[in-house]
Structures are given as C-alpha cells and as structure tokens.
Biopython code that builds the backbone (N, CA, C, O; Angstrom):
import numpy as np
from Bio.PDB.StructureBuilder import StructureBuilder

atoms = [
    (1, "MET", "N", (0.830, -1.271, 0.084)),
    (1, "MET", "CA", (-0.031, 0.029, -0.040)),
    (1, "MET", "C", (0.916, 1.229, -0.057)),
    (1, "MET", "O", (1.852, 1.232, 0.742)),
    (2, "VAL", "N", (0.755, 2.214, -0.876)),
    (2, "VAL", "CA", (1.501, 3.399, -1.023)),
    (2, "VAL", "C", (0.705, 4.455, -0.215)),
    (2, "VAL", "O", (-0.493, 4.672, -0.398)),
    (3, "LEU", "N", (1.368, 5.001, 0.563)),
    (3, "LEU", "CA", (0.761, 6.221, 1.392)),
    (3, "LEU", "C", (1.119, 7.497, 0.855)),
    (3, "LEU", "O", (2.269, 7.803, 0.540)),
    (4, "PRO", "N", (0.013, 8.314, 0.745)),
    (4, "PRO", "CA", (0.362, 9.746, 0.236)),
    (4, "PRO", "C", (1.280, 10.414, 1.080)),
    (4, "PRO", "O", (1.419, 10.098, 2.262)),
    (5, "HIS", "N", (1.987, 11.429, 0.464)),
    (5, "HIS", "CA", (3.175, 12.089, 1.209)),
    (5, "HIS", "C", (2.282, 13.122, 1.893)),
    (5, "HIS", "O", (1.215, 13.502, 1.411)),
    (6, "PRO", "N", (2.839, 13.591, 3.159)),
    (6, "PRO", "CA", (2.171, 14.775, 3.897)),
    (6, "PRO", "C", (2.192, 15.994, 3.119)),
    (6, "PRO", "O", (2.958, 16.103, 2.162)),
    (7, "THR", "N", (1.326, 17.006, 3.500)),
    (7, "THR", "CA", (1.294, 18.250, 2.658)),
    (7, "THR", "C", (2.588, 19.113, 2.892)),
    (7, "THR", "O", (2.923, 20.010, 2.119)),
    (8, "ASN", "N", (3.294, 18.762, 4.038)),
    (8, "ASN", "CA", (4.325, 19.639, 4.526)),
    (8, "ASN", "C", (5.687, 18.985, 3.956)),
    (8, "ASN", "O", (6.727, 19.394, 4.472)),
    (9, "ALA", "N", (5.773, 18.097, 3.033)),
    (9, "ALA", "CA", (6.876, 17.330, 2.531)),
    (9, "ALA", "C", (7.384, 17.886, 1.356)),
    (9, "ALA", "O", (6.539, 18.212, 0.521)),
    (10, "VAL", "N", (8.625, 18.085, 1.073)),
    (10, "VAL", "CA", (9.272, 18.379, -0.146)),
    (10, "VAL", "C", (10.059, 17.116, -0.531)),
    (10, "VAL", "O", (10.986, 16.735, 0.184)),
    (11, "LEU", "N", (9.700, 16.448, -1.668)),
    (11, "LEU", "CA", (10.183, 15.199, -2.154)),
    (11, "LEU", "C", (11.193, 15.534, -3.152)),
    (11, "LEU", "O", (10.833, 15.845, -4.288)),
    (12, "VAL", "N", (12.494, 15.496, -2.811)),
    (12, "VAL", "CA", (13.530, 15.989, -3.652)),
    (12, "VAL", "C", (13.959, 14.918, -4.776)),
    (12, "VAL", "O", (14.138, 13.748, -4.440)),
    (13, "GLY", "N", (14.098, 15.267, -5.911)),
    (13, "GLY", "CA", (14.479, 14.355, -6.902)),
    (13, "GLY", "C", (15.513, 15.032, -7.802)),
    (13, "GLY", "O", (16.425, 15.673, -7.279)),
    (14, "ARG", "N", (15.408, 14.912, -9.243)),
    (14, "ARG", "CA", (16.495, 15.302, -10.122)),
    (14, "ARG", "C", (16.531, 16.757, -10.643)),
    (14, "ARG", "O", (17.444, 17.180, -11.351)),
    (15, "LYS", "N", (15.330, 17.589, -10.188)),
    (15, "LYS", "CA", (15.364, 18.958, -10.632)),
    (15, "LYS", "C", (16.325, 19.674, -9.993)),
    (15, "LYS", "O", (16.867, 19.153, -9.018)),
    (16, "PRO", "N", (16.692, 20.917, -10.394)),
    (16, "PRO", "CA", (17.630, 21.844, -9.749)),
    (16, "PRO", "C", (17.224, 22.020, -8.342)),
    (16, "PRO", "O", (16.033, 22.116, -8.047)),
    (17, "THR", "N", (18.225, 22.069, -7.405)),
    (17, "THR", "CA", (18.256, 22.471, -6.014)),
    (17, "THR", "C", (17.205, 23.647, -5.737)),
    (17, "THR", "O", (16.313, 23.515, -4.900)),
    (18, "MET", "N", (17.376, 24.800, -6.498)),
    (18, "MET", "CA", (16.671, 25.927, -6.211)),
    (18, "MET", "C", (15.063, 25.670, -6.234)),
    (18, "MET", "O", (14.326, 26.325, -5.497)),
    (19, "ASN", "N", (14.612, 24.778, -7.036)),
    (19, "ASN", "CA", (13.229, 24.369, -7.099)),
    (19, "ASN", "C", (12.581, 23.829, -5.821)),
    (19, "ASN", "O", (11.434, 24.086, -5.456)),
    (20, "TYR", "N", (13.505, 23.011, -5.159)),
    (20, "TYR", "CA", (13.056, 22.524, -3.791)),
    (20, "TYR", "C", (13.222, 23.639, -2.797)),
    (20, "TYR", "O", (12.409, 23.705, -1.875)),
    (21, "VAL", "N", (14.232, 24.561, -2.894)),
    (21, "VAL", "CA", (14.368, 25.520, -1.872)),
    (21, "VAL", "C", (13.219, 26.418, -1.972)),
    (21, "VAL", "O", (12.776, 26.885, -0.923)),
    (22, "ILE", "N", (12.682, 26.721, -3.072)),
    (22, "ILE", "CA", (11.644, 27.581, -3.362)),
    (22, "ILE", "C", (10.345, 26.949, -2.674)),
    (22, "ILE", "O", (9.611, 27.577, -1.912)),
    (23, "ALA", "N", (10.179, 25.699, -3.031)),
    (23, "ALA", "CA", (9.021, 25.039, -2.419)),
    (23, "ALA", "C", (9.027, 25.116, -0.905)),
    (23, "ALA", "O", (8.043, 25.484, -0.264)),
    (24, "ALA", "N", (9.980, 24.816, -0.458)),
    (24, "ALA", "CA", (10.107, 24.715, 1.136)),
    (24, "ALA", "C", (9.965, 26.241, 1.631)),
    (24, "ALA", "O", (9.368, 26.430, 2.691)),
    (25, "LEU", "N", (10.480, 27.329, 0.924)),
    (25, "LEU", "CA", (10.380, 28.522, 1.426)),
    (25, "LEU", "C", (9.033, 29.006, 1.159)),
    (25, "LEU", "O", (8.637, 29.897, 1.911)),
    (26, "ARG", "N", (8.247, 28.602, 0.245)),
    (26, "ARG", "CA", (6.768, 28.955, 0.117)),
    (26, "ARG", "C", (5.977, 28.213, 1.198)),
    (26, "ARG", "O", (5.006, 28.739, 1.743)),
    (27, "MET", "N", (6.368, 27.094, 1.470)),
    (27, "MET", "CA", (5.473, 26.381, 2.607)),
    (27, "MET", "C", (5.774, 27.076, 3.988)),
    (27, "MET", "O", (4.880, 27.112, 4.834)),
    (28, "LEU", "N", (6.822, 27.547, 4.201)),
    (28, "LEU", "CA", (7.261, 28.099, 5.611)),
    (28, "LEU", "C", (6.778, 29.545, 5.643)),
    (28, "LEU", "O", (6.674, 30.109, 6.732)),
    (29, "THR", "N", (6.482, 30.168, 4.524)),
    (29, "THR", "CA", (6.248, 31.698, 4.544)),
    (29, "THR", "C", (4.619, 31.704, 4.115)),
    (29, "THR", "O", (3.726, 31.881, 4.944)),
    (30, "HIS", "N", (4.407, 31.499, 2.808)),
    (30, "HIS", "CA", (3.230, 31.823, 2.145)),
    (30, "HIS", "C", (2.086, 30.947, 2.895)),
    (30, "HIS", "O", (1.037, 31.430, 3.323)),
    (31, "GLU", "N", (2.447, 29.626, 2.979)),
    (31, "GLU", "CA", (1.551, 28.805, 3.647)),
    (31, "GLU", "C", (1.482, 28.622, 4.967)),
    (31, "GLU", "O", (0.723, 27.783, 5.453)),
    (32, "GLY", "N", (2.257, 29.376, 5.677)),
    (32, "GLY", "CA", (2.255, 29.418, 7.136)),
    (32, "GLY", "C", (2.502, 28.097, 7.924)),
    (32, "GLY", "O", (1.969, 28.014, 9.030)),
    (33, "LEU", "N", (3.132, 27.226, 7.545)),
    (33, "LEU", "CA", (3.478, 25.945, 8.002)),
    (33, "LEU", "C", (4.657, 26.344, 9.012)),
    (33, "LEU", "O", (5.450, 27.267, 8.828)),
    (34, "GLU", "N", (4.620, 25.358, 10.266)),
    (34, "GLU", "CA", (5.717, 25.731, 11.253)),
    (34, "GLU", "C", (6.707, 24.659, 10.931)),
    (34, "GLU", "O", (7.822, 24.830, 11.424)),
    (35, "GLU", "N", (6.542, 23.664, 10.256)),
    (35, "GLU", "CA", (7.481, 22.564, 9.882)),
    (35, "GLU", "C", (7.549, 22.123, 8.487)),
    (35, "GLU", "O", (6.519, 22.161, 7.815)),
    (36, "VAL", "N", (8.585, 21.731, 8.004)),
    (36, "VAL", "CA", (8.709, 21.238, 6.565)),
    (36, "VAL", "C", (9.553, 20.038, 6.648)),
    (36, "VAL", "O", (10.497, 20.033, 7.438)),
    (37, "VAL", "N", (9.285, 18.955, 5.857)),
    (37, "VAL", "CA", (10.090, 17.682, 5.914)),
    (37, "VAL", "C", (10.673, 17.584, 4.506)),
    (37, "VAL", "O", (9.947, 17.532, 3.514)),
    (38, "ILE", "N", (11.930, 17.562, 4.452)),
    (38, "ILE", "CA", (12.695, 17.373, 3.227)),
    (38, "ILE", "C", (13.001, 15.853, 3.014)),
    (38, "ILE", "O", (13.596, 15.224, 3.889)),
    (39, "LYS", "N", (12.612, 15.292, 1.902)),
    (39, "LYS", "CA", (12.943, 13.765, 1.868)),
    (39, "LYS", "C", (13.605, 13.519, 0.341)),
    (39, "LYS", "O", (13.364, 14.132, -0.699)),
    (40, "ALA", "N", (14.404, 12.547, 0.553)),
    (40, "ALA", "CA", (15.334, 12.059, -0.729)),
    (40, "ALA", "C", (15.902, 10.759, -0.494)),
    (40, "ALA", "O", (16.308, 10.372, 0.602)),
    (41, "ARG", "N", (15.916, 10.062, -1.623)),
    (41, "ARG", "CA", (16.716, 8.652, -1.514)),
    (41, "ARG", "C", (17.882, 8.717, -2.414)),
    (41, "ARG", "O", (17.973, 9.654, -3.207)),
    (42, "GLY", "N", (18.772, 7.803, -2.354)),
    (42, "GLY", "CA", (19.903, 7.502, -3.093)),
    (42, "GLY", "C", (20.749, 8.677, -3.480)),
    (42, "GLY", "O", (21.190, 9.439, -2.620)),
    (43, "ALA", "N", (21.009, 8.855, -4.900)),
    (43, "ALA", "CA", (21.882, 9.826, -5.363)),
    (43, "ALA", "C", (21.274, 11.232, -5.081)),
    (43, "ALA", "O", (22.001, 12.184, -5.365)),
    (44, "ASN", "N", (20.067, 11.494, -4.572)),
    (44, "ASN", "CA", (19.601, 12.697, -4.458)),
    (44, "ASN", "C", (19.549, 13.202, -3.022)),
    (44, "ASN", "O", (18.891, 14.181, -2.673)),
    (45, "ILE", "N", (20.272, 12.477, -2.248)),
    (45, "ILE", "CA", (20.442, 12.899, -0.773)),
    (45, "ILE", "C", (21.287, 14.120, -0.615)),
    (45, "ILE", "O", (21.043, 14.930, 0.279)),
    (46, "TYR", "N", (22.314, 14.283, -1.490)),
    (46, "TYR", "CA", (23.052, 15.524, -1.399)),
    (46, "TYR", "C", (22.269, 16.679, -1.737)),
    (46, "TYR", "O", (22.572, 17.729, -1.171)),
    (47, "ARG", "N", (21.308, 16.679, -2.564)),
    (47, "ARG", "CA", (20.398, 17.763, -2.978)),
    (47, "ARG", "C", (19.531, 18.118, -1.885)),
    (47, "ARG", "O", (19.297, 19.306, -1.662)),
    (48, "ALA", "N", (18.992, 17.130, -1.125)),
    (48, "ALA", "CA", (18.148, 17.245, 0.053)),
    (48, "ALA", "C", (18.855, 18.185, 1.012)),
    (48, "ALA", "O", (18.318, 19.224, 1.396)),
    (49, "VAL", "N", (20.030, 17.817, 1.381)),
    (49, "VAL", "CA", (21.030, 18.439, 2.359)),
    (49, "VAL", "C", (21.284, 19.916, 1.787)),
    (49, "VAL", "O", (21.182, 20.899, 2.521)),
    (50, "GLU", "N", (21.613, 20.006, 0.460)),
    (50, "GLU", "CA", (21.871, 21.450, -0.004)),
    (50, "GLU", "C", (20.505, 22.172, 0.201)),
    (50, "GLU", "O", (20.563, 23.270, 0.754)),
    (51, "THR", "N", (19.310, 21.708, -0.163)),
    (51, "THR", "CA", (18.068, 22.428, 0.007)),
    (51, "THR", "C", (17.976, 22.847, 1.467)),
    (51, "THR", "O", (17.943, 24.054, 1.706)),
    (52, "ALA", "N", (17.932, 21.980, 2.454)),
    (52, "ALA", "CA", (17.875, 22.265, 3.925)),
    (52, "ALA", "C", (18.832, 23.429, 4.197)),
    (52, "ALA", "O", (18.376, 24.458, 4.696)),
    (53, "GLU", "N", (20.056, 23.332, 3.918)),
    (53, "GLU", "CA", (21.015, 24.472, 4.141)),
    (53, "GLU", "C", (20.690, 25.716, 3.638)),
    (53, "GLU", "O", (20.790, 26.733, 4.324)),
    (54, "ALA", "N", (20.241, 25.713, 2.289)),
    (54, "ALA", "CA", (20.039, 26.902, 1.613)),
    (54, "ALA", "C", (18.577, 27.605, 2.426)),
    (54, "ALA", "O", (18.482, 28.804, 2.689)),
    (55, "VAL", "N", (17.754, 26.802, 2.665)),
    (55, "VAL", "CA", (16.576, 27.482, 3.454)),
    (55, "VAL", "C", (16.943, 27.719, 4.783)),
    (55, "VAL", "O", (16.292, 28.604, 5.339)),
    (56, "ARG", "N", (17.876, 27.123, 5.487)),
    (56, "ARG", "CA", (18.277, 27.546, 6.854)),
    (56, "ARG", "C", (19.079, 28.746, 6.791)),
    (56, "ARG", "O", (18.994, 29.519, 7.745)),
    (57, "ARG", "N", (19.981, 29.084, 5.654)),
    (57, "ARG", "CA", (20.655, 30.369, 5.529)),
    (57, "ARG", "C", (19.637, 31.447, 5.140)),
    (57, "ARG", "O", (19.811, 32.610, 5.503)),
    (58, "THR", "N", (18.708, 31.125, 4.496)),
    (58, "THR", "CA", (17.869, 32.260, 3.820)),
    (58, "THR", "C", (17.016, 32.633, 4.863)),
    (58, "THR", "O", (16.906, 33.850, 5.012)),
    (59, "MET", "N", (16.334, 31.864, 5.686)),
    (59, "MET", "CA", (15.344, 32.291, 6.774)),
    (59, "MET", "C", (16.297, 32.064, 8.175)),
    (59, "MET", "O", (16.721, 30.954, 8.494)),
    (60, "ALA", "N", (16.536, 33.198, 8.883)),
    (60, "ALA", "CA", (17.368, 33.114, 10.169)),
    (60, "ALA", "C", (16.602, 32.514, 11.049)),
    (60, "ALA", "O", (17.245, 31.998, 11.963)),
    (61, "ASN", "N", (15.209, 32.366, 11.123)),
    (61, "ASN", "CA", (14.537, 31.801, 12.224)),
    (61, "ASN", "C", (14.147, 30.301, 11.960)),
    (61, "ASN", "O", (13.404, 29.737, 12.762)),
    (62, "VAL", "N", (14.561, 29.736, 11.014)),
    (62, "VAL", "CA", (14.533, 28.182, 10.641)),
    (62, "VAL", "C", (15.791, 27.408, 11.072)),
    (62, "VAL", "O", (16.918, 27.820, 10.798)),
    (63, "MET", "N", (15.538, 26.164, 11.820)),
    (63, "MET", "CA", (16.566, 25.480, 12.135)),
    (63, "MET", "C", (16.247, 23.987, 12.034)),
    (63, "MET", "O", (15.072, 23.627, 11.956)),
    (64, "VAL", "N", (17.108, 23.234, 12.034)),
    (64, "VAL", "CA", (17.046, 21.810, 11.927)),
    (64, "VAL", "C", (16.573, 21.219, 13.104)),
    (64, "VAL", "O", (17.232, 21.272, 14.142)),
    (65, "LYS", "N", (15.340, 20.587, 13.021)),
    (65, "LYS", "CA", (14.802, 20.006, 14.136)),
    (65, "LYS", "C", (15.446, 18.570, 14.437)),
    (65, "LYS", "O", (15.931, 18.239, 15.519)),
    (66, "HIS", "N", (15.363, 17.779, 13.289)),
    (66, "HIS", "CA", (15.804, 16.387, 13.300)),
    (66, "HIS", "C", (16.114, 15.880, 11.943)),
    (66, "HIS", "O", (15.612, 16.368, 10.930)),
    (67, "VAL", "N", (16.981, 14.858, 11.941)),
    (67, "VAL", "CA", (17.513, 14.345, 10.649)),
    (67, "VAL", "C", (17.165, 12.674, 10.939)),
    (67, "VAL", "O", (17.524, 12.146, 11.991)),
    (68, "ASN", "N", (16.525, 12.025, 10.021)),
    (68, "ASN", "CA", (16.419, 10.630, 9.948)),
    (68, "ASN", "C", (17.160, 10.107, 8.828)),
    (68, "ASN", "O", (16.984, 10.623, 7.724)),
    (69, "ILE", "N", (17.980, 9.132, 8.972)),
    (69, "ILE", "CA", (18.631, 8.389, 7.927)),
    (69, "ILE", "C", (18.139, 6.967, 7.906)),
    (69, "ILE", "O", (17.621, 6.524, 8.931)),
    (70, "GLY", "N", (18.254, 6.182, 6.798)),
    (70, "GLY", "CA", (17.923, 4.817, 6.889)),
    (70, "GLY", "C", (18.052, 4.338, 5.359)),
    (70, "GLY", "O", (18.630, 4.965, 4.471)),
    (71, "SER", "N", (17.442, 3.186, 5.240)),
    (71, "SER", "CA", (17.438, 2.535, 3.858)),
    (71, "SER", "C", (16.046, 1.863, 3.682)),
    (71, "SER", "O", (15.325, 1.446, 4.589)),
    (72, "GLU", "N", (15.806, 1.838, 2.355)),
    (72, "GLU", "CA", (14.522, 1.296, 2.092)),
    (72, "GLU", "C", (14.676, 0.340, 1.082)),
    (72, "GLU", "O", (15.514, 0.543, 0.204)),
    (73, "GLU", "N", (13.979, -0.688, 1.075)),
    (73, "GLU", "CA", (13.954, -1.823, -0.054)),
    (73, "GLU", "C", (13.173, -1.626, -1.063)),
    (73, "GLU", "O", (11.974, -1.553, -0.794)),
    (74, "ILE", "N", (13.562, -1.491, -2.414)),
    (74, "ILE", "CA", (12.687, -1.056, -3.460)),
    (74, "ILE", "C", (12.885, -2.208, -4.519)),
    (74, "ILE", "O", (13.823, -2.998, -4.409)),
    (75, "VAL", "N", (12.084, -2.271, -5.422)),
    (75, "VAL", "CA", (12.003, -3.213, -6.628)),
    (75, "VAL", "C", (12.421, -2.489, -7.632)),
    (75, "VAL", "O", (11.759, -1.480, -7.876)),
    (76, "ASP", "N", (13.467, -2.748, -8.382)),
    (76, "ASP", "CA", (13.937, -2.117, -9.623)),
    (76, "ASP", "C", (13.113, -2.377, -10.830)),
    (76, "ASP", "O", (12.084, -3.043, -10.714)),
    (77, "LYS", "N", (13.437, -1.964, -11.833)),
    (77, "LYS", "CA", (12.892, -2.143, -13.194)),
    (77, "LYS", "C", (12.956, -3.675, -13.577)),
    (77, "LYS", "O", (12.068, -4.191, -14.255)),
    (78, "ASN", "N", (13.952, -4.313, -13.152)),
    (78, "ASN", "CA", (14.160, -5.815, -13.625)),
    (78, "ASN", "C", (13.445, -6.614, -12.608)),
    (78, "ASN", "O", (13.470, -7.839, -12.729)),
    (79, "GLY", "N", (12.785, -6.053, -11.582)),
    (79, "GLY", "CA", (12.057, -6.993, -10.599)),
    (79, "GLY", "C", (13.070, -7.325, -9.449)),
    (79, "GLY", "O", (12.661, -8.123, -8.606)),
    (80, "LYS", "N", (14.114, -6.909, -9.325)),
    (80, "LYS", "CA", (15.069, -7.346, -8.330)),
    (80, "LYS", "C", (14.872, -6.330, -7.073)),
    (80, "LYS", "O", (14.489, -5.170, -7.229)),
    (81, "LYS", "N", (15.159, -6.863, -5.897)),
    (81, "LYS", "CA", (15.020, -6.135, -4.650)),
    (81, "LYS", "C", (16.368, -5.545, -4.390)),
    (81, "LYS", "O", (17.380, -6.237, -4.498)),
    (82, "ARG", "N", (16.410, -4.232, -4.034)),
    (82, "ARG", "CA", (17.548, -3.647, -3.699)),
    (82, "ARG", "C", (17.265, -2.638, -2.463)),
    (82, "ARG", "O", (16.147, -2.263, -2.110)),
    (83, "ARG", "N", (18.413, -2.299, -1.918)),
    (83, "ARG", "CA", (18.332, -1.267, -0.836)),
    (83, "ARG", "C", (18.820, -0.048, -1.196)),
    (83, "ARG", "O", (19.883, 0.008, -1.815)),
    (84, "VAL", "N", (18.088, 1.146, -0.847)),
    (84, "VAL", "CA", (18.422, 2.515, -1.239)),
    (84, "VAL", "C", (18.474, 3.356, 0.008)),
    (84, "VAL", "O", (17.528, 3.363, 0.796)),
    (85, "SER", "N", (19.550, 4.057, 0.196)),
    (85, "SER", "CA", (19.573, 5.082, 1.124)),
    (85, "SER", "C", (18.609, 6.100, 1.142)),
    (85, "SER", "O", (18.133, 6.548, 0.099)),
    (86, "SER", "N", (18.241, 6.556, 2.433)),
    (86, "SER", "CA", (17.232, 7.582, 2.287)),
    (86, "SER", "C", (17.499, 8.667, 3.503)),
    (86, "SER", "O", (18.169, 8.353, 4.487)),
    (87, "ILE", "N", (16.957, 9.872, 3.353)),
    (87, "ILE", "CA", (17.106, 10.844, 4.303)),
    (87, "ILE", "C", (15.962, 11.566, 4.514)),
    (87, "ILE", "O", (15.187, 11.757, 3.576)),
    (88, "GLU", "N", (15.697, 12.089, 5.846)),
    (88, "GLU", "CA", (14.373, 12.798, 5.901)),
    (88, "GLU", "C", (14.982, 14.083, 6.967)),
    (88, "GLU", "O", (15.445, 13.887, 8.090)),
    (89, "ILE", "N", (14.868, 15.154, 6.417)),
    (89, "ILE", "CA", (15.272, 16.423, 7.229)),
    (89, "ILE", "C", (14.127, 17.275, 7.623)),
    (89, "ILE", "O", (13.428, 17.777, 6.743)),
    (90, "ILE", "N", (13.894, 17.466, 8.816)),
    (90, "ILE", "CA", (12.835, 18.115, 9.368)),
    (90, "ILE", "C", (13.329, 19.548, 9.715)),
    (90, "ILE", "O", (14.268, 19.717, 10.494)),
    (91, "LEU", "N", (12.659, 20.594, 9.105)),
    (91, "LEU", "CA", (13.051, 22.111, 9.384)),
    (91, "LEU", "C", (11.941, 22.584, 10.161)),
    (91, "LEU", "O", (10.809, 22.180, 9.895)),
    (92, "THR", "N", (12.141, 23.379, 11.071)),
    (92, "THR", "CA", (11.210, 24.080, 11.797)),
    (92, "THR", "C", (11.456, 25.361, 12.186)),
    (92, "THR", "O", (12.617, 25.742, 12.339)),
    (93, "LYS", "N", (10.332, 26.224, 12.404)),
    (93, "LYS", "CA", (10.557, 27.680, 12.747)),
    (93, "LYS", "C", (10.750, 27.852, 14.117)),
    (93, "LYS", "O", (9.854, 27.580, 14.917)),
    (94, "SER", "N", (12.045, 28.361, 14.524)),
    (94, "SER", "CA", (12.305, 28.734, 15.971)),
    (94, "SER", "C", (11.402, 29.761, 16.504)),
    (94, "SER", "O", (11.014, 30.691, 15.797)),
    (95, "ARG", "N", (11.038, 29.610, 17.796)),
    (95, "ARG", "CA", (10.318, 30.601, 18.353)),
    (95, "ARG", "C", (10.983, 31.797, 18.854)),
    (95, "ARG", "O", (10.310, 32.821, 18.978)),
    (96, "LYS", "N", (12.313, 31.794, 19.181)),
    (96, "LYS", "CA", (12.972, 32.988, 19.514)),
    (96, "LYS", "C", (13.835, 33.493, 18.437)),
    (96, "LYS", "O", (14.448, 32.712, 17.708)),
    (97, "LEU", "N", (13.915, 34.892, 18.296)),
    (97, "LEU", "CA", (14.612, 35.686, 17.428)),
    (97, "LEU", "C", (14.791, 37.121, 17.952)),
    (97, "LEU", "O", (15.400, 37.953, 17.279)),
]
sb = StructureBuilder()
sb.init_structure("model")
sb.init_model(0)
sb.init_chain("A")
sb.init_seg("    ")
for serial, (resi, resn, name, xyz) in enumerate(atoms, 1):
    if name == "N":
        sb.init_residue(resn, " ", resi, " ")
    sb.init_atom(name, np.array(xyz, "f"), 0.0, 1.0, " ", f" {name:<3s}", serial, name[0])
structure = sb.get_structure()
C-alpha cells in the first residue's frame, strides 16, 4: 500500500536544487507551516542536504529539528529487490529571534 506524502513534505528528485528551496520557503512563508520535511533517496540525498542548508541560511528563524537516515527496500525495473539509502530532514521555525 502506498501512502500519500504529507502536505508539508518536499520530495527531492532530479530537478535543480533551487526548485526545492523555493518550494520549502513557500511552505514556511506563504502557507504558514511551522515545519517542513525534506525527503530524498539514493543519489539525491546531497540535493536534500543542500536544500535544507539553503533554506536555513535564507530564513534566520529556521533550524534543523531532526534528521532521519535509513534505507528502504525497493524493487527495480528488472524486478530485483535492492536497498536504497534515504534521508528525511525536518526543518522548523524557531520561536525565539
């Protein structure tokens, strides 16, 4: 069963990093969310880290709340099971400034 991703999640893929930075900033500013989750797998993990750092540098009141790392088992195009690394970075607005 595939669960839908939460509305405060930015799923990082192969697009340019700034696309994800803008999406996260929009969630934190225009949509008024207090928390944003940046998720990526495999070769896109570095892009998720770059996204989180760019958001943190852009907004002084944003901090990294938690980082989850792990691996997931997926089935590739050939039907073989393989493990892929994953990361989830939780950014939150800090109360004090």
